[in-house]
Structures are given as structure tokens and as C-alpha cells.
C-alpha positions in Angstrom: -65.2 -43.2 5.2 -63.6 -42.6 8.7 -60.8 -40.3 7.2 -61.4 -37.6 4.8 -59.1 -35.6 2.7 -60.1 -32.6 4.8 -58.9 -34.3 8.1 -55.2 -34.7 6.7 -52.8 -32.2 8.0 -50.8 -30.3 5.4 -48.5 -27.6 5.7 -47.2 -26.1 7.7 -46.8 -29.3 9.2 -48.2 -28.6 12.6 -50.3 -31.1 14.5 -52.7 -30.8 17.6 -53.4 -33.7 20.1 -55.5 -36.4 18.8 -53.9 -37.1 15.6 -52.4 -40.2 14.3 -48.9 -40.0 13.2 -47.8 -42.5 10.4 -44.6 -43.0 8.6 -44.5 -42.6 5.1 -40.8 -43.7 4.5 -39.2 -46.9 5.8 -40.1 -50.4 6.4 -42.4 -49.8 9.5 -45.6 -47.7 9.6 -45.0 -46.9 13.2 -48.6 -45.6 14.0 -48.7 -43.5 17.1 -51.4 -41.3 18.5 -50.3 -37.9 19.3 -51.7 -36.7 23.0 -49.8 -33.6 23.5 -50.9 -30.1 22.7 -49.1 -29.1 19.6 -46.0 -30.4 17.6 -43.9 -29.8 14.4 -43.4 -33.0 12.1 -41.6 -33.7 9.0 -43.1 -34.3 5.3 -42.1 -37.9 5.7 -45.1 -38.2 8.4 -48.9 -38.4 7.6 -50.9 -36.8 10.2 -54.4 -37.9 10.2 -57.9 -36.8 12.2 -60.2 -39.9 11.9 -64.0 -39.0 12.0 -64.6 -39.8 15.6 -68.3 -40.4 14.6 -67.2 -43.4 12.8 -64.3 -44.8 14.5 -62.1 -43.8 17.8 -58.3 -43.0 16.8 -57.3 -45.4 19.4 -58.9 -48.3 17.7 -57.4 -47.2 14.3 -54.0 -47.3 15.7 -54.4 -51.1 16.9 -55.7 -51.8 13.4 -52.9 -50.4 11.9 -50.8 -52.8 13.6 -52.8 -55.7 12.6 -51.5 -58.3 10.0 -54.3 -58.2 7.9 -53.4 -54.3 7.4 -49.7 -54.7 7.1 -50.3 -57.1 4.3 -52.6 -54.5 2.5 -49.8 -52.0 3.1 -46.7 -54.1 1.8 -48.9 -54.3 -1.5 -49.1 -50.9 -2.2 -45.5 -49.6 -0.9 -43.0 -48.4 -3.6 -39.4 -47.9 -3.9 -36.6 -50.3 -4.2 -33.8 -49.0 -1.8 -36.1 -46.7 0.3 -39.5 -48.1 0.8 -42.5 -45.6 1.1 -46.1 -45.2 0.9 -48.3 -42.5 -1.0 -50.8 -40.7 1.0 -53.2 -41.4 -1.9 -52.7 -45.1 -1.7 -52.8 -45.3 2.3 -56.2 -43.8 2.2 -57.4 -46.6 -0.1 -56.6 -49.3 2.6 -59.6 -51.1 4.2 -59.7 -51.2 8.0 -62.1 -53.7 9.8 -64.7 -51.8 12.0 -66.7 -53.6 14.5 -70.4 -54.1 14.3 -72.4 -51.5 16.4 -74.8 -54.3 17.6 
């Protein structure tokens, strides 16, 4: 896989450059590639460091905005008034990777 559980930032919610930040709460995913040095973030954000041996962070951000990915995301969202996505469910979503040929 291109993202492992060890590449997910947990407490104390400090992220370094190269992380992909994703909103867990709300109707929009808002994938963002963080290119600064370090920053703090809330528990309503998922911070990921993709395995760059398999996929570049920039590519993943573009794929997270694609209709096929948003369709998968909408199928796993929970909540009636305040929609959210669980990290465990997010990690099961599929991303199309280009051929190496």
C-alpha cells in the first residue's frame, strides 16, 4: 500500500513538510499538501505521509479530488448533521496508480 499506519501522524498533532492534510469532518475533504517546516493541527484533520517509493504526495492530492475517489468517500461517510470520515475507513479507499511502463 502507499500509506501505512506508521505514516499517519497522531498526537501531539505536529506535522512536518510533505504531509497530506485531509479534513475528517465536514462535507469536503480539502486535501492539501503541506510544504512548510512544521505546524500544529487539530484532531479533525488526518495527516498522512505517503510511501514515496510507490506514489508522490502531489499525485495523491490530485487523486483525492477526482470524482471516482469522491464517490468512494461519500459511501463511507457517517453522521447525519455533521458528516465525518473515520481514519480506518479512509485507509480502505482505492487510488488509481499509473502504470510504470
